[in-house]
Every structure is written in structure tokens, then in C-alpha cells.
RODO-2510 file (C-alpha; in nm, 4 decimals, decimal comma):
residues 357
     n   res          X          Y          Z
     1     m    -3,8250    25,9831    23,0350
     2     a    -3,5903    25,9366    22,7480
     3     r    -3,8788    26,0123    22,5071
     4     t    -4,0044    26,3164    22,6712
     5     g    -3,8874    26,6722    22,6907
     6     g    -3,6036    26,7854    22,4575
     7     k    -3,6038    26,4550    22,2628
     8     g    -3,9698    26,4895    22,1924
     9     l    -3,9382    26,8404    22,0728
    10     s    -3,6360    26,7296    21,8487
    11     l    -3,8684    26,4660    21,6832
    12     a    -4,1294    26,7188    21,6548
    13     r    -3,9121    26,9728    21,4735
    14     r    -3,7861    26,6922    21,2370
    15     l    -4,1409    26,5965    21,1478
    16     y    -4,2466    26,9601    21,1046
    17     t    -3,9760    26,9839    20,7987
    18     s    -4,0688    26,6307    20,6464
    19     r    -4,4587    26,6803    20,7202
    20     i    -4,4443    27,0138    20,5183
    21     l    -4,2731    26,8641    20,2324
    22     g    -4,4706    26,5474    20,2230
    23     l    -4,8284    26,6830    20,2553
    24     v    -4,7531    26,9534    19,9929
    25     l    -4,6201    26,7051    19,7461
    26     g    -4,9330    26,4877    19,8419
    27     l    -5,1610    26,7622    19,7872
    28     l    -5,0451    26,8000    19,4313
    29     c    -5,0799    26,4040    19,3738
    30     v    -5,4307    26,4111    19,5293
    31     s    -5,5631    26,7294    19,3817
    32     v    -5,4809    26,6116    19,0352
    33     a    -5,6441    26,2763    19,1096
    34     m    -5,9403    26,4277    19,2356
    35     y    -6,0131    26,6775    18,9816
    36     p    -6,1795    26,4542    18,7127
    37     l    -6,4043    26,3345    18,9930
    38     d    -6,5424    26,6847    19,0479
    39     p    -6,5728    26,6983    19,4071
    40     p    -6,7656    26,9697    19,6038
    41     k    -6,6119    27,2692    19,7512
    42     w    -6,5839    27,1435    20,1200
    43     v    -6,3655    26,8457    19,9779
    44     w    -6,1280    27,1110    19,8077
    45     v    -6,1286    27,3139    20,1283
    46     l    -6,0465    26,9987    20,3539
    47     m    -5,7662    26,8921    20,1009
    48     f    -5,5961    27,2393    20,1016
    49     f    -5,6368    27,2545    20,5046
    50     n    -5,4841    26,9126    20,5213
    51     g    -5,1995    27,0016    20,2960
    52     l    -5,1287    27,3327    20,3862
    53     i    -5,2469    27,4337    20,7361
    54     w    -5,2311    27,0797    20,9127
    55     p    -4,8655    27,0846    20,9093
    56     h    -4,8375    27,3996    21,1119
    57     l    -5,1169    27,3045    21,3602
    58     a    -4,9647    26,9912    21,4315
    59     f    -4,6133    27,1216    21,5029
    60     q    -4,7873    27,3617    21,7493
    61     w    -4,9834    27,0978    21,9132
    62     a    -4,6923    26,9083    21,9744
    63     r    -4,4739    27,1899    22,0920
    64     r    -4,7028    27,2709    22,3398
    65     a    -4,8064    26,9239    22,4614
    66     a    -4,6697    26,7956    22,7920
    67     v    -4,5130    26,5102    22,6273
    68     p    -4,4213    26,5961    22,2587
    69     f    -4,3033    26,2583    22,1653
    70     h    -4,6722    26,1245    22,2257
    71     a    -4,8408    26,4178    22,0708
    72     e    -4,6313    26,3365    21,7429
    73     h    -4,7215    25,9765    21,7347
    74     r    -5,0723    26,0947    21,7748
    75     n    -5,0217    26,3401    21,4795
    76     l    -4,8663    26,0460    21,2728
    77     l    -5,1839    25,8462    21,3122
    78     i    -5,3894    26,1426    21,2136
    79     d    -5,1664    26,1670    20,9005
    80     a    -5,2413    25,7813    20,8360
    81     f    -5,6129    25,8407    20,8984
    82     m    -5,6410    26,1138    20,6403
    83     g    -5,4299    25,9318    20,3944
    84     g    -5,6783    25,6522    20,4095
    85     c    -5,9765    25,8984    20,3423
    86     w    -5,8094    26,0402    20,0475
    87     v    -5,7349    25,6891    19,9090
    88     a    -6,0993    25,6360    19,9400
    89     a    -6,1911    25,9902    19,8152
    90     m    -5,9764    25,9248    19,4847
    91     h    -6,1877    25,5880    19,4369
    92     f    -5,8554    25,3851    19,4705
    93     n    -5,7044    25,5200    19,1737
    94     p    -5,4073    25,2888    19,1286
    95     l    -5,0974    25,5013    19,1316
    96     p    -5,1918    25,8025    19,3598
    97     s    -5,3397    25,5416    19,6075
    98     a    -5,0413    25,3272    19,6117
    99     m    -4,8258    25,6404    19,6531
   100     t    -5,0252    25,7624    19,9365
   101     v    -5,0143    25,4263    20,1162
   102     s    -4,6473    25,3360    20,0622
   103     m    -4,5254    25,6982    20,1799
   104     m    -4,7398    25,6870    20,4922
   105     a    -4,5822    25,3362    20,5619
   106     m    -4,2433    25,4585    20,4884
   107     n    -4,2986    25,7272    20,7544
   108     n    -4,4201    25,5291    21,0151
   109     v    -4,1372    25,2457    20,9742
   110     a    -3,8786    25,5199    21,0153
   111     i    -4,0166    25,6663    21,3019
   112     g    -4,1728    25,3885    21,5003
   113     g    -4,0454    25,0555    21,3387
   114     p    -4,2933    24,7624    21,2920
   115     r    -4,5129    24,8074    21,5914
   116     f    -4,5942    25,1820    21,4745
   117     l    -4,6550    25,0609    21,1263
   118     l    -4,9276    24,8437    21,2370
   119     a    -5,0791    25,1391    21,4166
   120     g    -5,0418    25,3457    21,1130
   121     t    -5,1820    25,0788    20,9102
   122     a    -5,4753    25,0405    21,1242
   123     a    -5,5416    25,4164    21,1234
   124     q    -5,5057    25,4259    20,7401
   125     v    -5,7695    25,1192    20,7314
   126     l    -6,0159    25,3125    20,9481
   127     g    -5,9653    25,6310    20,7285
   128     v    -6,0469    25,4197    20,4066
   129     a    -6,3616    25,3057    20,5748
   130     v    -6,4800    25,6481    20,7078
   131     g    -6,3750    25,7496    20,3398
   132     l    -6,6288    25,4933    20,2025
   133     v    -6,8840    25,6541    20,4088
   134     v    -6,8487    25,9893    20,3338
   135     f    -6,7794    25,9344    19,9513
   136     a    -6,9656    25,7475    19,7148
   137     p    -6,7535    25,4074    19,6897
   138     a    -6,6245    25,3586    19,3468
   139     f    -6,3002    25,2408    19,1963
   140     v    -6,1177    25,4202    18,8997
   141     p    -5,8896    25,1570    18,7446
   142     l    -5,6751    25,3874    18,5370
   143     t    -5,4082    25,6434    18,6141
   144     t    -5,3664    25,9285    18,3470
   145     p    -5,0714    26,0576    18,2323
   146     a    -5,1034    26,3729    18,4131
   147     q    -5,1909    26,1946    18,7602
   148     l    -4,8572    26,0208    18,6826
   149     y    -4,6406    26,2992    18,6550
   150     a    -4,8133    26,4634    18,9655
   151     c    -4,7215    26,1425    19,1569
   152     l    -4,3503    26,1936    19,0607
   153     p    -4,2281    26,4703    19,2641
   154     l    -4,3666    26,2694    19,5874
   155     l    -4,2160    25,9595    19,4680
   156     m    -3,8536    26,1398    19,3995
   157     l    -3,8450    26,3992    19,6533
   158     y    -3,9843    26,2755    19,9938
   159     p    -3,8039    25,9351    20,0053
   160     l    -3,4917    26,1630    19,9395
   161     a    -3,6030    26,3928    20,2527
   162     l    -3,6737    26,1146    20,4890
   163     g    -3,3481    25,9412    20,4108
   164     w    -3,1752    26,2709    20,4781
   165     i    -3,3600    26,3048    20,8170
   166     c    -3,2654    25,9274    20,8867
   167     f    -2,9075    25,9792    20,8029
   168     r    -2,8798    26,2970    21,0356
   169     q    -3,0497    26,0989    21,3265
   170     a    -2,7942    25,8073    21,2837
   171     y    -2,5151    26,0577    21,2560
   172     t    -2,6100    26,2273    21,5747
   173     l    -2,6603    25,8903    21,7517
   174     g    -2,3188    25,8044    21,6563
   175     v    -2,1676    26,1197    21,7917
   176     h    -2,3512    26,0539    22,1321
   177     k    -2,2400    25,6874    22,1363
   178     r    -1,8813    25,8070    22,0781
   179     e    -1,9100    26,0627    22,3412
   180     l    -2,0744    25,8206    22,5859
   181     l    -1,7992    25,5957    22,5101
   182     a    -1,5137    25,8471    22,5854
   183     l    -1,6773    25,9524    22,8968
   184     s    -1,7116    25,5893    23,0098
   185     r    -1,3341    25,5653    22,9717
   186     t    -1,2584    25,9132    23,1312
   187     d    -1,2043    26,0070    23,4913
   188     s    -1,4377    26,2958    23,5676
   189     l    -1,2011    26,4694    23,7916
   190     t    -0,8851    26,4832    23,6003
   191     g    -0,9866    26,4074    23,2361
   192     l    -0,7307    26,1317    23,2128
   193     l    -0,8160    25,7495    23,1290
   194     n    -0,9830    25,5918    23,4204
   195     h    -0,8457    25,2681    23,5717
   196     g    -1,0198    25,0297    23,3140
   197     a    -0,9395    25,2092    23,0153
   198     w    -0,5762    25,2698    23,1214
   199     k    -0,5447    24,8960    23,1795
   200     d    -0,6846    24,8174    22,8433
   201     q    -0,4303    25,0460    22,6615
   202     l    -0,1447    24,8789    22,8749
   203     e    -0,2641    24,5322    22,7162
   204     i    -0,2583    24,6643    22,3888
   205     e     0,0820    24,8335    22,4292
   206     f     0,2287    24,5016    22,5912
   207     q     0,0993    24,3049    22,2806
   208     r     0,2279    24,5634    22,0465
   209     c     0,5751    24,5837    22,1913
   210     r     0,5838    24,1870    22,1852
   211     l     0,4885    24,1810    21,8506
   212     q     0,7201    24,4570    21,7042
   213     q     1,0179    24,3551    21,9435
   214     k     1,0237    24,7106    22,0732
   215     g     1,0798    24,8617    22,4219
   216     a     0,8446    25,0776    22,6548
   217     a     0,8363    25,1678    23,0283
   218     i     0,5606    25,2279    23,2426
   219     a     0,5548    25,4578    23,5593
   220     l     0,3364    25,4446    23,8801
   221     i     0,2949    25,7913    24,0252
   222     d     0,1706    25,8269    24,3980
   223     i     0,0920    26,1817    24,5589
   224     d     0,2970    26,1580    24,8871
   225     h     0,0764    26,1825    25,2193
   226     f    -0,2316    26,2660    25,0258
   227     k    -0,4632    26,1641    25,2923
   228     s    -0,2785    26,4029    25,5198
   229     i    -0,3358    26,6698    25,2737
   230     n    -0,7249    26,5904    25,2541
   231     d    -0,7363    26,6019    25,6364
   232     t    -0,5525    26,9314    25,6819
   233     y    -0,6612    27,1333    25,3737
   234     g    -0,9908    26,9683    25,2963
   235     h    -1,1069    26,7751    25,0067
   236     v    -1,1279    27,0637    24,7606
   237     a    -0,7285    27,1058    24,8325
   238     g    -0,7065    26,7617    24,7551
   239     d    -0,9159    26,7804    24,4408
   240     i    -0,7198    27,0858    24,3211
   241     v    -0,3762    26,8733    24,3722
   242     l    -0,5007    26,5760    24,1679
   243     r    -0,6136    26,8210    23,8865
   244     q    -0,2756    26,9939    23,8899
   245     l    -0,0892    26,6661    23,8579
   246     s    -0,3091    26,5489    23,5711
   247     k    -0,2791    26,8880    23,3783
   248     m     0,1109    26,8429    23,4330
   249     l     0,0862    26,5338    23,3021
   250     k    -0,1041    26,6202    22,9789
   251     h     0,1374    26,9259    22,9277
   252     n     0,4677    26,7291    22,9605
   253     l     0,4270    26,4112    22,8066
   254     r     0,4676    26,2918    22,4645
   255     a     0,1737    26,2785    22,2277
   256     a     0,2338    25,9032    22,2263
   257     d     0,2424    25,8615    22,6141
   258     v    -0,0665    25,7194    22,7741
   259     a    -0,1543    25,8592    23,1105
   260     g    -0,4524    25,7594    23,3400
   261     r    -0,5809    25,7846    23,7088
   262     y    -0,5166    25,4463    23,8299
   263     g    -0,7146    25,5104    24,1615
   264     g    -0,7283    25,7472    24,4296
   265     d    -0,3967    25,9275    24,4439
   266     e    -0,2380    25,7001    24,2352
   267     f    -0,1463    25,7926    23,8511
   268     c     0,0156    25,5752    23,5806
   269     v     0,1711    25,6521    23,2466
   270     i     0,2740    25,4192    22,9465
   271     l     0,5851    25,5486    22,7871
   272     p     0,6149    25,3626    22,4465
   273     d     0,9418    25,3109    22,2605
   274     l     1,1376    25,4873    22,5437
   275     p     1,4455    25,3493    22,7340
   276     l     1,4132    25,3183    23,0943
   277     f     1,6845    25,5798    23,1593
   278     n     1,4989    25,8441    22,9329
   279     a     1,1899    25,7673    23,0891
   280     a     1,3507    25,8002    23,4503
   281     q     1,4644    26,1418    23,3363
   282     a     1,1275    26,2353    23,2234
   283     m     0,9691    26,1409    23,5342
   284     e     1,2272    26,3015    23,7494
   285     a     1,1976    26,6207    23,5736
   286     l     0,8067    26,5882    23,6467
   287     r     0,8905    26,5136    23,9920
   288     e     1,1075    26,8353    24,0378
   289     r     0,8349    27,0443    23,8474
   290     f     0,5698    26,9287    24,0688
   291     a     0,7506    26,9735    24,4043
   292     i     0,8122    27,3543    24,3527
   293     l     0,4300    27,4146    24,2348
   294     g     0,2569    27,6900    24,4532
   295     y    -0,1158    27,6792    24,5462
   296     d    -0,3095    28,0221    24,5678
   297     q    -0,5445    27,8771    24,7863
   298     n    -0,3162    27,7241    25,0375
   299     p     0,0378    27,9095    25,0079
   300     a     0,1801    27,6745    25,2549
   301     l     0,0767    27,3536    25,0860
   302     k     0,3857    27,1818    24,9370
   303     v     0,3259    26,8448    24,7556
   304     s     0,5874    26,5806    24,6379
   305     l     0,5658    26,2471    24,4245
   306     s     0,6837    25,8816    24,4636
   307     i     0,7449    25,7353    24,1287
   308     g     0,7920    25,3789    24,0499
   309     l     0,9271    25,2754    23,6808
   310     a     0,9513    24,9480    23,5106
   311     a     1,0849    24,8813    23,1508
   312     l     0,9055    24,6101    22,9433
   313     d     1,1263    24,2874    22,9926
   314     p     1,1301    24,0076    22,7394
   315     g     1,0529    23,7549    23,0145
   316     h     0,7173    23,9266    23,0943
   317     t     0,4578    23,6848    23,0039
   318     d     0,1765    23,9156    23,0537
   319     a     0,1015    24,2869    23,1350
   320     t     0,0207    24,2095    23,4769
   321     r     0,3747    24,1453    23,5443
   322     w     0,5302    24,4430    23,3820
   323     l     0,2936    24,6371    23,6192
   324     n     0,3792    24,4527    23,9327
   325     d     0,7109    24,5440    23,8502
   326     a     0,6517    24,9111    23,8377
   327     d     0,4075    24,8739    24,1555
   328     q     0,7210    24,7128    24,3454
   329     a     0,9401    25,0139    24,2454
   330     l     0,6770    25,2566    24,3633
   331     y     0,6514    25,0474    24,7308
   332     e     1,0374    25,1008    24,7281
   333     a     1,0110    25,4776    24,6486
   334     k     0,7659    25,5094    24,9434
   335     a     0,9377    25,2924    25,1812
   336     g     1,2625    25,4645    25,1145
   337     g     1,1599    25,8195    25,2176
   338     r     0,9071    25,9287    24,9247
   339     n     0,9864    26,2154    24,7070
   340     r     1,2030    26,0074    24,4651
   341     v     1,1865    25,7983    24,1258
   342     i     1,2997    25,4395    24,1757
   343     c     1,3364    25,2207    23,8565
   344     c     1,3042    24,8475    23,8478
   345     s     1,4730    24,6512    23,5674
   346     d     1,6183    24,2984    23,5007
   347     s     1,4387    23,9780    23,6115
   348     p     1,4264    23,9053    23,9104
   349     p     1,3629    24,2920    23,9994
   350     r     1,6335    24,5182    24,0706
   351     l     1,5850    24,8419    24,2167
   352     e     1,7840    25,1445    24,1244
   353     v     1,7437    25,5092    24,2612
   354     l     1,7756    25,7340    23,9632
   355     g     1,6558    26,0631    24,1278
   356     s     1,5683    26,1742    24,4721
   357     v     1,5926    26,4483    24,7109
***
């Protein structure tokens, strides 16, 4: 599933480029090694076919396959098999043979790890065996200077190209990992932090404030009578209200503030380095702006907010107690008639109404 379709085509495209470069450079290396052996014309034809035509055929074969990923693995095994054949055809000339075997092994490890390296090695051994049958078995113990220089482009350029491909793949995987991490921490409907991610940020902020001896406030925001909105106007209207509130939070909070969807119709905000009175003013302004919002789909719909605020107290031993104070303030806001902001301060909690209608 994960190895088919688009991902398989992506692999085929990456290998298409590297195969063209590798086989063209390999053709230079093998042809210079083969030239002193005076091979027949059909060997030259096969050599040029393998170096110049096969990369394009392999790509088309993989592109048209039902499972491109599997087709590319088959193509790589064919590459390894042909490499083994050319090792035997070169009569095991040390440097060109070592270059051919090592570059094939490097490619197989990069694509499929140790397991595919073993499969590629088996294909190379089979290619050597077939080459020994087709070509007269012999051994050329020396590499000439011309053959050495012919191997240098392959030695220098192909590892660079393969390294670049691996780097690009690692970079892409890193981007995808960060995107998945962001998605796992984000509420899909509102785009705000989800419950778990916001709680993590609350713990981080709590520890920071304790360490730096700074103040902060948290707000819990509840949409009044949200169930009635869903029952009266439908869940689509309810989703619109949730998105409107999230949009308003994004546009009206400071860059340092951290907003999240705590669950259902309840939202939460961390307000770092902000005194409780200023935090209450900010939340009161939010409540007032939200109360006058109109909804084109349902002109009769009017929505209000109940908000509970709590400042960080030096007596809080953990972030949960801080959150509990805000939750208690929110409970009092709803019990006192809703559509109001109530602050909880001091310990034990003392509730103060700082804004209401």
C-alpha cells in the first residue's frame, strides 16, 4: 500500500536520473576495459544498449507497471545481473571490476538496505556465472592507466549523485515528519492546538514561569448553549460557530498567546506575562466582539461566551491546579447566567466578575 502508486513512481523517477548517469559512466569504464580484448560486434551492441537504451526502457517499464515499486526492484536486479556479466566479460580486470561491483552494491544498499544488498549480490553472482559461460574465462591482472582514468568519472560523480538523491529523500521525509507532527497536534476543524498539545504547552509555560518567576494567565472559554445551537440550526451551523471563534482567537490574540480547542465547545488560551486584570480586559473584548457577530446562513443566530480566567499563583504545585482554578471560574460564569468573564485569583480561589452583560 505505502509502496505502490505515487510513491513507486517517485522512486522510478529518482532512479531514472541516477541510472542514466551511472550506466553512461559505467559504459565509459567498461568499454575502455573491453577494448584491448577485441570483443565481437554483438558485445559492443549489447554494451551500448545496456548503457544508453536500457535506462529509458527500465523507466517506461516501471512507469507502466501496476506496482512501480516492485518493477523498479526488478530493474535493479537486472542492473546487478548485467554488472556481473560485464565483470566476467572484462576478464575480472581489477579496477573496472571493483568499480562495477561496488557501485552496484552502493545503489542496492541505498534503495533496499542489507536485504536488497543480498538479493543484488546474488544477481551479480548469477551474472558472473552467465558471463563465464558466454565469454572465455580468463583473468586480466593489470589495469592500464587509460582504464584507470576511464574509471575516475564513475568513482567521482556517481557517489555524489547518489548522495544527493539520498539527501533529497531524507529532507523530504523530514518535511513530511514535521507536517505529520503538526497535524497530530492540531484540531482538524479549527486549526488550533488540540487538547493534548495545548496541555503540553501549559506544562511548558507553567515550568517557565516558575523558573523565571514571571506571571501568566489562562482562560477557559465555553460557547453558551452550544448543544441548542446544534439542535436548532444543525451541526453545520455549529461547526461554523466553532470556526468563527477559532478565527477570532487567531486574529485578536498576541503572537505569544497559545490557543487550543480543549474539547467540544470549550476553548483554552495561555496568556504569558500578562497580569490577570489585562487578561480579563482582553477576554472581555473578545466576548463583546463575538456576541455581535452575524451569521449569513442563519441571521437569527446569536452566540455568547462564558469565560473563566485564572492567574498563575506561586502556591500552585503543578499546572493542573492552575487549570482547575480557571475551570472553577468558568463554572461560576456559567452558573451566574453565562455571557460573562469571571476571574479566579488568590488561594483559596476568590471569584471576581470583571465583565458581564
